[in-house]
N, C-alpha and C positions, 0 to 999 in steps of 0.2 A: 351403430354397427349392425350390418346385415349378415345373415348366414347364406352361403352359396354352396349348394350340393353339387358334387362332381360325380357323374355316373356313367358307366358303360351301358351296354345293351342288355336285353332281358335274359339272354343265355350267357352269363359271364364266363369268358375264358380268361387265361392268364394275362393276355395283352390288355383286355378290357379292364380288369381289376387293377393291374399294375400301373396302367396309364392314369387311371383315376387317382390312385394313391400318389403317384409321382407328381401329377399336375397340381393336386391340392397342396402338396408340400411346397412346390415352387410358389404358388399364388399366396400362400400364407407368409412367405418371406417377402414377396413383392408388395403386398397390399395389406397394410396394418389396419385399414379401416373396415375390413370385412373378415369373416371367418369362413374358410373353405373346408368342407367336410367330404371326404371320399365315401361313397356308398355304392352298393350294388343292388340291382333291381331284380335279381334272380338268384337261385340257389347254386352253389358251387358243386362241381363234381368231386367225387372222393379224391381223385388224384390231384386236382387243382388245389383243393384245401390242404392236402398233405404237403405239397410243394410250398405253398404260402406259409404254412406253419414252420417250415424249416428256415424261413427268412426272419423269423422272430419279430414280426411286426404286428400291429393291431390290424387284423383283417377288416377291410371296410364292411360295415354292418349292412344287413339286409334292410332295404327300404321298399315297402310294397308299392307306394304310389306317391304322387305329389298333389293329390286333390286337397284343397283347403279343408281344414277340419275345425271343430270347436276349440281344440287345444291351441290353435293358432290365433284365436281372438279372445279367449277367456281372460278374465281379470283375476288377479291374485288378491289376497287379503292384505291391504296396506294398513288396515285398522281392524280391531276386534271389539265387538260388543258382547257382553255376557247376558244371557237370558234373564238373569236376576237383577240386572241393572235397571234403574228407573229410566224413563223416557228422556229425562234431562241429560243423560250421558250421551244421547244421540245428537243433541243440539250442536255440540262442538264439531262433530263430524260433518254435519250438514253445512255449518257455517264455513268450513274450510273447503269441502269437496263437492257439496251439493249432489250426492249420488242418488240414483233412482232405486238402488238396492244396497243393503248392508248385510254382510255375513254375521250371524249371531251364533255364539257358542254357549254350551252349558258344561262347565267344568272341563274345558279344553276339547270337548267333543262338539262337532258341528251340529247345530240345532235347527237352523233354517235361515231363510233370507227375510229380513225386515225391509219392506218396500215403502216408498213414499205414499203409496195407496193405503197401506195399513195405517200410517200416521194420519193421513187426511180423513179416512173413514172414522177412526176413533175420535178425532177432533170434532168432526161434524156431528157425530152421535152425541157427544158430550154437550156441545153447545145447544143442540136441539132439545135434549132432555132437561138440561139445567140452566140454560142461558149463559153458563160460564163454566170454566174448568175448575172443578172442586178438588180434584186429587190427581196426582201424577202416577200413572200405572207403571208396573214393571214391563219391560220390553216383551217378554213372553206372553203377556196378557192381551196384547193387541195384535200379535202376529197371526196372519191367516195361515191355514193349512195348505201346503203346496203338494199337489198330487203328482206333478211331473218333474222329471230331472233328465239331464242329458249325459251322454257318455263323451269323454274327451276325444274319442275317435269318430264321433258322429260327423258326417259330412256337413260342410258349411251350409250348403243349400237346403239340406234336409232339416238341420237344426233351426235355420231361419224360418222355414215354413212352420215348424212346430211352435216356435215362439209367437209367430204372427197369429196363429189360431188360438193361442192361449190368452187368458185374461191376466196373466202375470206380467209384470214388468221385467222380471229376471228369473232365471232358472239356475239351480245348482248344477255343477258339473262333477261327475264321478269317474274314477278310473279304478277298475277292479274293486268296486263297491266301497271305495274310499273317496271322500270329498277332496277335490283338488282345486276348486275355484268356482267362478260363477260367470254368467253372461247376462247382459242386458240388451235391450233393443238397439242401443247405440253401437254395440259390438258388430252388428251386421250391416252397418251403413256402407262400409267399403269392402269390396271383395279382395281378400288377401291373395298374394301370389308367391309361390316358392321361386327362388332364384336358382337356376340350374345351368350347369355346363355339361355338354355332351361330349364324351370321348369314345373313340372306336366305333362310332355310328353317327348318323345324322337323320335317318328316316324315322318319322314319328311312330310307325308301326313296330319298330324294333326297340323303342325307347321305354322308359319307365311309364307306367300307367298314369294318366292324368297330365301328360306333358303338354297337352293342348291348353291347359289352364295355367301353365307356369310361365315365368319370365325367363326365357333362354338368353343367357348373357355371353355364351361362347360355344364354339364347336372345334374340336380337334379330331381329325379323322383321316383314314387312308382308303376309304371306300368311295364308290360312286356317290354323287350328290343328288339327294332328293329331300332336301331339308325342309322342316316345317317353317311356315311363314312366321317371321318375328315382327314385333311391334316397333323396333328401333334398330339402327345399325349395331352389329355386334362383331366381336373378334372371331374370325374363322381362319383356321389353319388346316387346309386339306391338301395333302401331297400324296402322290402315288408311290409310297414307300411300303416296305414289307411289314411294318409294325407301327402302331400308334405310339409305342414307347420311344421309338426313334424320334418322332416329332416332339415328344415331351422333352427328351434329352436336348434336342436342338433349341428348345425354348429356354432351357437352363443356360446354354451357351450364349444365346442372343441377349439374355438379360444379365450377362456377366456373373452367373452363378455356377458353382460346381457342386454337384450332388455329393453328399458324404458317402462313405462306404456302404452303408445300409441301403440308402436310396439308389445308389449305383447298381447294387445287386438286384433290387426290385425291378428297375428298368431293364437290366440285362435279362432277367427272367422272362419279361414280356416279349422282348425282341427274339430271344432264342426259341420261345414257344411258338410265336406266330410265323417265324421264318423257318421253323423246323431245323434249328441249329445252322441257320444261314444256307440251307440247301434248297429251300423253296424257290421256284422261279420268280416269286414276287420280291425276293431279296434284291436290294439295290446296294450300290457302293456306300451310300449314306448309312444303311443298316450295318454293314460290315465295319465301317469306321466307328460308329456309335458302340457297337458290341465290344470291340477291342479296347476302346477307351474306358468303357464302364467296367470291363473285366479287369483292367489294370488298376482302376480305383478300388475295386472290391477284392483285389488280390486273388483272382481265380483264373484258370485257363478256360478259354471259350469252349473248346471242344470237350474237355473233361467235365466242365460244369454242365454243359448241354446234355451230355450223355448221362450224367448222374440224375438230371431232371427227368429225362424220359425213361430212365430205368425204374422210376417210381410209378410210371403210368400203368404198367402191368398189362395183362391180356384182357380180352373181353369174354372169355369162356365162362367165367364164374360170376359175371356181373349181370345186373338187371338190364335187359335190352332196352326197355322203355326209358329208363333213366339215362343210359349212355347215349342213346340216339338224341334225346331231347336236350342233352347238355350243350350241344353246339349245333343247333338246327335253325336254318334260316329259310324264309319263304320268299318266293318271287312270283310275279305274274307276267307272263310273256305270251303274246298272241292269244289272249283269252284263256290260257292254261295256267292254273295255279299249281306251283311247284314247290316242293320242300326238299332242301338239300342238307343232310347232316354230314358231319365228319368226326371220326374218332382216330386217335393216334395209338399205334401199338409198336412193339419192337420186333414182331414177327408175324407173318401171315401163314405160317406152317400149320396152325391149328384152326384155320378158317372153317374148315368142314365140320369141326366139332360144334360150332355155334351158329352157323349161317342160317339154318332153318328157323331157329328161334328169333333171330334178328330180322329175318324176312317177314315173319308173322307179326312182330312188334311194329315194324315199319309200315305194314299194311294197316294195323290198328291206328297208328298215328295219322296216316293219310285220311282215314275215315273220320277220326275225331276232329281233325282240323279242317275238314272239308276241302282237301286237296285233290287234284286230278292225278298227280304223279309225285311219288316220294322216292328219293334215292339216298343211300348212305355210302359215303366214301370212307373206306378203312385204310389208313396210310401207315405203312411200315417206315418209320423215320430213319431207321438204321440202314436199310437197304434201298431206300428211295423207290419204293414200289407201292402201288395201291390196288385195292379190289373195290368193285362197285356192286352194291346190292340194290335192286330196283323192285318197285311194285309193278304189277301189270299195267302196261300203257303202250300205245302204238309208237311212242317216241323211242322205245327200247331198240327197235330195229334200225334206227338211224344213228345209233351210237357207234363211234369208230373203234370200239374195243372188242376183243375176242371173248366170246361167251365160253365160260368154263363150267357152266351149270345153268339150271333154269333161273333166269333173272340175276345171274352172277357173272360179272365181267372182270377180266384181267386188265390192269392199267399200268404197264411198266413205265417207270420214270415220271409218273404223274404224281405231283405232290400238292398242288394248289387247287383248292376248290374255286377260288375267285378267278384265277388267271387261266387255268387249264380245263377244269371241268365245266364251270358255268357257261363259257362260250359254246361248248359242245352241246350242252343241254338246250340252250337257246336255239342253236342251229337245228337240233332234232325236232323241236316243236314247230320251227319255222318251215320244215320240210313237209309237214302234214297237210 
């Protein structure tokens, strides 16, 4: 049985997290030969976490990367030898397993690794000095002192290099200063790969770190395609819908499965979040149908539940600008211009003047930190279907089709979608230069 991780993009919004959770749930029903685990590769915003907590589910855990590590190849203790045992106690282990290293304990505390080199060296010394073996020693008496050890989170390539430079046949592995296993040279003969399914994204730059080393086995997305090259044919479902959770719902239907009430509410949450309660221009008929069916299963009203979700979002006035901007920030490169576009949802724009200066300053800092040419933040009032745009200094600002209401602040009536409404205008603006 293999483990398959299902992950959204690096700045996890509700659609990303809910689609990962929902698709992992479906695949665990469909495929008994593998285990599907939903994860997230970024930190949740305060509002997203609060909404997920209301669903009373196990929120997908944070997974930093999918680079192979020592813990992916280390060996566990199938047998134990005590340091006070005589060497004859080792014979049975070697006859059965022929290991190059054996973990040794002293009163249930890890003592060290006994290697085949330790046994060979002792045997050769004994024969050289006495021409025969005159006495059988205790295990601890022939063990060499090991100066190196590895961390379970050590990267595979780095650990392999350490062992190659070492005279030891094996090294102990520790986690938080506690012994958890060991590795030998055989452990590094084959490069391990994580199995990963991507949801709500397909571009490697937006994905979990180390995705280039992983085995991608599937993609579900509703964005443009710029997918990483795969080693073999995989399942891809990419449709121009308003939410990845709609795609996941359709996969349930196509596989003759019905999500239970909890899963239905999870998927509904993702749909209403990404379509802004079905008001975004990205919303399709499929999204509307999916939302109402899922609402029926979970016994809630679409509009009421959506409004209750966004009522938990709150305003931006008292929040950390850096955190809020980075929570949903995507980068693009067009005509040689590196662009960053963030989006925040609020329930009113009446207090924009109270915090716009701080957010403009933070936006400029983010532009500099990420090496961008132009950074913009779209603040969307989901109740009144109205947005405002904050921009860093850039000549593209003068080509935007929006009315300026302050320095680098623009009014965007009826604009709700970053992907369908704002991004085309941004691309057009840099193309006019």
